[in-house]
Each structure stands twice: as structure tokens, then as C-alpha cells.
C-alpha positions in Angstrom: -27.0 -39.9 62.0 -25.2 -43.0 63.3 -22.5 -45.2 61.8 -23.6 -47.4 58.9 -21.9 -50.6 57.9 -21.9 -51.9 54.4 -19.8 -54.9 53.2 -18.9 -54.0 49.6 -17.3 -56.5 47.3 -15.7 -55.9 43.8 -15.3 -58.6 41.2 -13.6 -58.0 37.8 -13.1 -60.2 34.7 -11.9 -59.8 31.1 -13.1 -61.4 27.9 -12.0 -61.4 24.3 -13.7 -60.5 21.1 -13.3 -62.5 17.9 -10.0 -64.3 17.7 -7.5 -62.3 15.9 -9.0 -59.0 16.9 -7.6 -56.7 19.6 -10.9 -56.1 21.3 -11.4 -56.9 25.0 -14.3 -56.3 27.5 -13.7 -55.7 31.2 -16.7 -56.5 33.4 -16.8 -54.9 36.9 -19.5 -55.9 39.5 -19.9 -54.3 42.9 -22.1 -56.0 45.4 -23.4 -54.6 48.7 -23.6 -57.5 51.2 -25.1 -55.1 53.8 -26.4 -54.9 56.4 -27.0 -51.2 55.4 -27.3 -49.2 52.2 -24.0 -47.7 51.0 -23.9 -44.1 49.7 -21.2 -42.2 47.8 -19.8 -45.4 46.3 -17.2 -45.1 43.6 -14.6 -47.3 41.9 -11.3 -46.4 40.3 -10.5 -48.4 37.2 -7.8 -46.4 35.3 -6.8 -48.4 32.2 -3.1 -49.0 32.0 -1.1 -48.3 28.8 -1.7 -51.7 27.4 -5.3 -50.7 26.6 -7.1 -47.9 24.9 -10.6 -47.0 26.0 -13.4 -47.4 23.4 -16.7 -47.3 25.2 -18.6 -48.4 28.3 -22.1 -49.3 29.4 -24.1 -49.9 32.6 -22.9 -46.9 34.7 -21.4 -43.5 34.9 -17.7 -43.9 34.0 -15.1 -41.2 33.3 -12.5 -42.7 31.0 -10.1 -39.8 31.7 -10.0 -40.3 35.4 -11.0 -43.9 35.5 -13.7 -43.2 38.1 -17.0 -45.2 38.0 -19.5 -43.2 40.1 -22.0 -45.6 41.5 -23.6 -43.3 44.1 -25.9 -45.3 46.4 -26.0 -49.0 46.4 -28.8 -50.5 48.5 -28.3 -53.5 50.8 -28.3 -56.8 48.8 -28.0 -55.1 45.4 -25.3 -55.4 42.7 -24.4 -53.1 39.8 -22.2 -53.8 36.8 -20.1 -51.8 34.5 -18.6 -53.0 31.2 -15.6 -51.3 29.6 -14.8 -51.9 25.9 -11.1 -51.4 25.1 -8.5 -52.3 22.4 -5.1 -53.9 23.2 -2.0 -51.9 22.6 0.7 -54.5 22.1 4.2 -53.7 23.2 6.7 -55.8 25.1 6.9 -53.1 27.7 3.3 -52.2 28.1 1.3 -53.0 31.3 -1.7 -55.3 30.9 -2.6 -55.8 34.5 -5.9 -53.8 34.9 -6.4 -53.1 38.6 -9.7 -51.7 40.1 -10.7 -50.8 43.6 -13.6 -49.3 45.5 -12.2 -46.0 46.5 -15.1 -44.3 48.3 -18.1 -45.3 50.4 -20.0 -43.4 53.1 -20.3 -46.6 55.1 -17.7 -48.5 57.0 -16.7 -51.8 55.3 -16.0 -54.4 58.0 -13.4 -56.4 56.0 -11.7 -53.8 53.7 -10.7 -50.2 53.4 -11.8 -48.3 50.3 -9.0 -46.4 48.6 -6.1 -48.0 50.4 -4.5 -49.5 47.3 -4.8 -53.1 48.6 -4.5 -56.1 46.4 -5.8 -58.8 48.7 -9.1 -57.4 50.0 -12.6 -58.1 48.6 -13.0 -54.4 47.5 -10.3 -54.7 44.8 -9.7 -57.1 41.9 -7.4 -57.4 38.9 -8.0 -58.7 35.4 -5.1 -59.4 33.0 -5.0 -60.7 29.5 -2.5 -63.4 28.5 -0.4 -62.6 25.4 1.0 -65.3 23.1 2.4 -65.6 19.6 0.7 -68.5 17.8 1.6 -69.6 14.3 0.2 -72.2 11.9 1.8 -73.9 9.0 0.7 -76.6 6.5 2.5 -79.0 4.2 1.4 -81.8 1.8 3.4 -84.9 1.0 2.8 -84.7 -2.7 2.0 -81.5 -4.6 1.4 -83.2 -7.9 -0.6 -86.3 -7.0 -2.4 -88.5 -9.5 -6.2 -88.4 -9.5 -7.8 -91.0 -7.3 -4.6 -91.3 -5.1 -4.1 -90.2 -1.5 -2.3 -87.2 0.0 -1.4 -86.3 3.6 -1.7 -82.8 4.9 0.3 -82.0 8.0 -0.9 -79.0 10.0 1.5 -77.6 12.8 0.6 -75.0 15.4 3.5 -73.4 17.2 3.4 -71.3 20.4 6.3 -69.0 19.7 5.9 -67.3 23.1 9.0 -67.5 25.3 7.3 -67.5 28.7 3.5 -68.0 28.3 1.5 -71.1 27.5 -1.6 -71.0 25.4 -4.9 -72.7 26.2 -8.2 -73.2 24.5 -6.6 -73.3 21.0 -8.9 -74.3 18.1 -8.1 -74.7 14.4 -10.5 -75.0 11.6 -9.6 -77.0 8.5 -12.5 -77.9 6.2 -11.4 -80.0 3.3 -12.5 -78.4 0.0 -14.4 -80.2 -2.8 -11.3 -81.6 -4.5 -10.7 -84.0 -1.6 -12.5 -86.7 0.3 -11.6 -87.2 3.9 -10.2 -90.6 4.8 -8.5 -90.4 8.2 -6.5 -88.4 10.7 -4.2 -89.0 13.7 -5.9 -86.7 16.2 -7.4 -89.5 18.3 -10.8 -87.8 18.0 -9.9 -84.2 18.4 -10.6 -83.4 14.8 -14.1 -83.3 13.3 -14.0 -84.0 9.6 -17.5 -82.6 9.1 -17.0 -79.2 10.8 -13.3 -79.1 10.2 -12.7 -78.2 13.9 -9.5 -79.4 15.5 -9.5 -78.9 19.3 -5.8 -78.4 19.9 -6.2 -77.5 23.5 -3.0 -76.3 25.3 0.5 -75.7 24.0 3.3 -74.7 26.4 5.7 -71.9 25.7 7.9 -72.8 22.8 5.9 -75.9 22.1 3.9 -77.2 19.1 1.1 -79.5 18.2 0.6 -81.4 14.9 -2.3 -83.0 13.0 -2.1 -85.2 9.9 -5.1 -85.5 7.6 -5.2 -88.2 4.9 -7.5 -87.4 1.9 -8.3 -88.8 -1.5 -7.8 -86.6 -4.5 -11.0 -86.3 -6.6 -11.1 -85.9 -10.4 -12.4 -82.3 -10.0 -13.0 -79.6 -7.5 -11.1 -77.0 -5.4 -7.6 -78.2 -4.4 -6.6 -75.3 -2.1 -6.8 -76.5 1.5 -6.7 -73.8 4.2 -6.3 -74.2 8.0 -6.7 -71.3 10.4 -6.4 -70.8 14.1 -9.9 -69.7 15.2 -9.7 -69.6 19.0 -7.4 -69.1 22.0 -7.9 -68.1 25.6 -5.0 -65.7 25.2 -4.4 -62.6 22.9 -2.3 -63.5 19.9 -0.4 -60.3 19.0 0.7 -61.6 15.5 -2.4 -62.4 13.7 -0.7 -62.5 10.3 0.6 -66.1 10.8 -2.7 -67.6 11.9 -3.7 -69.0 8.6 -1.9 -71.4 6.1 -2.9 -72.9 2.8 -1.6 -75.7 0.6 -2.6 -76.5 -3.0 -1.9 -79.4 -5.2 -1.9 -79.8 -9.0 -3.4 -83.2 -9.8 -2.0 -85.2 -12.7 -4.0 -87.3 -15.2 -3.1 -90.9 -15.7 -1.5 -91.8 -19.1 -3.0 -94.2 -21.6 -1.4 -97.6 -22.3 -1.8 -99.9 -25.3 0.0 -103.2 -25.2 -0.7 -104.0 -28.9 -2.2 -106.9 -30.7 -2.0 -110.6 -29.9 0.7 -112.4 -31.9 1.9 -116.0 -32.3 5.3 -117.7 -32.1 5.8 -120.8 -34.4 8.5 -122.9 -36.0 9.3 -120.0 -38.4 9.0 -117.2 -35.8 10.9 -118.0 -32.7 10.9 -114.4 -31.3 9.0 -111.2 -32.0 8.7 -107.7 -30.8 5.7 -106.5 -28.8 4.0 -103.3 -30.0 3.4 -101.1 -26.9 2.4 -97.5 -27.3 0.9 -94.4 -25.5 -0.5 -91.1 -26.8 0.6 -89.4 -23.6 3.8 -87.3 -24.0 6.9 -87.9 -21.9 6.0 -91.4 -20.7 8.3 -94.3 -19.7 7.5 -98.0 -20.5 8.1 -101.1 -18.4 7.1 -104.6 -19.4 6.8 -107.6 -17.1 5.6 -111.2 -17.4 5.0 -114.1 -15.0 4.9 -116.9 -17.6 6.7 -115.6 -20.7 10.2 -114.4 -21.3 11.5 -111.0 -22.3 14.8 -111.2 -24.2 15.6 -107.5 -24.3 14.0 -104.0 -24.2 11.9 -104.5 -21.1 11.9 -100.7 -20.6 11.0 -99.8 -24.2 7.7 -99.8 -26.1 8.7 -102.8 -28.3 10.6 -105.5 -26.3 11.7 -108.7 -27.9 10.1 -111.9 -26.4 10.6 -115.6 -27.2 8.0 -117.4 -25.2 4.3 -117.6 -25.0 2.6 -115.9 -22.1 0.8 -112.8 -20.8 2.9 -109.6 -21.0 1.9 -106.5 -18.9 2.8 -103.0 -20.1 3.0 -100.3 -17.4 3.2 -96.7 -18.7 4.3 -94.0 -16.2 4.4 -90.2 -16.3 5.2 -88.2 -13.2 4.3 -91.1 -11.0 0.9 -91.6 -12.6 0.5 -95.0 -14.2 -1.7 -97.1 -16.5 -1.4 -100.8 -17.5 -2.5 -103.0 -20.4 -1.8 -106.7 -21.3 -1.2 -108.7 -24.4 -1.2 -112.5 -24.8 1.4 -114.2 -27.0 0.5 -117.7 -28.2 2.8 -120.4 -29.6 2.4 -123.1 -32.3 5.6 -125.2 -32.6 4.0 -128.6 -33.0 5.3 -130.2 -36.2 2.6 -131.5 -38.6 2.6 -135.1 -39.9 3.3 -135.8 -43.6 1.8 -138.6 -45.7 3.0 -138.8 -49.4 0.4 -141.4 -50.3 0.6 -144.9 -51.9 3.3 -146.1 -54.3 2.2 -145.8 -58.0 3.6 -146.9 -61.4 4.1 -145.1 -64.6 4.0 -147.3 -67.8 3.3 -147.2 -71.5 -0.3 -146.6 -70.8 0.1 -144.3 -67.8 2.4 -141.5 -68.6 1.4 -139.2 -65.8 -0.3 -139.6 -62.4 -1.4 -137.5 -59.4 0.3 -138.0 -56.0 -2.0 -137.8 -53.0 -0.2 -136.1 -50.1 -1.9 -135.4 -46.8 -1.1 -134.0 -43.3 -2.5 -133.4 -39.9 -4.0 -129.9 -39.3 -2.2 -127.8 -36.7 -3.0 -124.4 -35.1 -2.0 -122.5 -38.2 -2.4 -122.8 -42.0 -0.5 -125.6 -43.6 1.5 -125.3 -46.8 2.9 -128.1 -49.0 6.1 -128.5 -51.1 7.1 -131.6 -53.2 10.7 -132.2 -54.3 12.5 -135.0 -56.1 16.1 -135.9 -56.5 16.0 -136.9 -60.1 13.3 -134.9 -61.8 10.9 -132.1 -60.7 7.2 -132.6 -61.6 4.3 -130.3 -61.3 2.0 -131.7 -58.7 -1.2 -130.8 -57.0 -2.7 -131.8 -53.7 -6.1 -133.4 -53.3 
């Protein structure tokens, strides 16, 4: 029958399912590089204790023995087997999945089927990486005022002692209660999709992202970030998501009170500030007037004309209002009129006083040292 030569080659890879699940797929491909057909070809892939067999496709595979029975593989052909398995995490389990071509009716010129080698082209190994990723999130102000800004800080930690993590992605889509303003990722965060391409984190390392957002007057204020991808298996999926909520506060109302006037009779007065919001504090300031006392009360005493600004604060949320105080301290002129004479024919007469008109209403008062008379002004 002669001696047949068939150069058989085995390649093996592993891929993950959805991040956070423990599903893996092993893909084994055997290729006959010739020059002859190869009969009685089989592969041994006995899953180690780090995996549990679930299913397979593409060939005849016995999960109990680990034997994939290929049979005859013609010159130049390839055949593929996929094995679905779940990960059994334990610090002491074996995750190195070794496979080898163990039988062939042909002579392989560069390898020996079934010899347990680890450096020939008829064997290959696929192994998952195992890490412990965790995510956390904080906000700089949990009770912000409406229409102010908050900063969310998202931190991803690789708690693995020995293994780095690669291909890490985090998704953080801001909910309707916020409007995105900026971030410090240098372009690695997409505010539309919410995708933060973290990349690689070494063992024991971490990566941080800060997102600045404006607090809207309504909407959902619970912001959630989640690790959504990694090249390695994360054995603690319970810490892959983190949320942070805020309780926005309404601004108080502020009323500085009515305009008032200082004059020669009123040299100081009290402003009339108020607010209908409970629990507020008051603070008055002025650039051109003068506050005598009570600047941190609703009704301070002032003694100069100017614009006075009232700031009302509750839990860091503020409102302002202003009031203008005027001043009329210009003395009016007084003119008692011309000298007149009483005589036997003129027993009474009318005095004719007058004055300049100032900013306010004028009043008149006549007095005499020797006799009081009723007078009237014309």
C-alpha cells in the first residue's frame, strides 16, 4: 500500500460571550498541508476542570473522552470544531486548554501525533485570562441647585494581583436630567453613545474619568456606569456597575422691598427684605450706599443713598433682588414776603411767604416772638 505523508496542523483559539457571562467558545481547526490524504485522524481536547462542556458543532466530538474523530482529511482541506463551555472559577482550577492531533494513518514530516508535545504544529493551547474588575462612581454635589454643574467621577479598578486587563470598555450614557458639558478623557469618551474606551489597566491599577454635566430642571437624575467589555474573564460580575443619584434643589425667592427716601427728617431707615422660602439666610451688599447694621438680616439699617442687593440662600441655592434708596437733603429757600403796616384802617393783613420746590412736598410754619397770628399762604 505504500507510505503516505500528510503534514497536519492544528490551530486553536478561545473567544468570550457577552461580558459578564461565563460562556466561552473554543475553536479548533485541523489543516492537511499534504501531499497526501490523511486517514484515521483524531484530536484529543479534554477540557480541564476550569471549564464545563455545554455543546459542540462542526464534527464528531465525545465530551467524555475529549476525542474529536475527524476520519479522513483530504490533501489541502481543513475542518473545524467549536466547543461551547462555561467557566468554573476557582483559584486552583486549570484554565489551560491543550489539544493535540493524536492519530493519523499518515506520517507527519514535522510532528508526531500523540506524543504530548507543546511545540509542534500538531498541538495548540488556548487559555483565558482571569481578572477582577470593579467600577465605582461619585458625584461632587448630591444636592445641587437646578441649572448648576456637577462632576461625576468614574473609577475602574483592576483588583487582580498578577494579571493585567485589556480591551476594557465602560458605558455611561447621561440620563435626561443632565446635559453633557465636558470630560477629561482626551477623546476616549463619546458623550453620544456613552462609550468610554478605557483600554488597558495593569494588575492592581486603576483608570479614572470625570464628566461635567449641567443639572436640568426635570428628568431622570440616576446616572449609571457599567463595564461592558474586557478581553479577559471577570470572575466577579457583581461589581461591574455603579450608579449615583442627585436630589436637585430649587432656588429660593428674594424680595428686596420698596424704594425709600432719606431726607432731612429721616437720616436712616430699615430695608424690607423678605423671602417666602423656609430656612433661608439673608445677605445685603452695596457698592455705593452704606449699611449701618444688620447686613445678614432681612431688614438692615442704612444711612446713605445707593443700590442695595439682597442675596437669599438656602442649601447653597441663591436668588438676588435689588432696591434703590434715594436722598433729598437739600434745604429749601424761605421768603417771608414784603414788610407791611397795620394802622387804624388796616387791622389785619395777609403775609405772603414763598419757597423753592424741592424733591419732596413742602410744609410751612409761621411763628412770632410777641404774638401768634393765624396765617395762610398764598
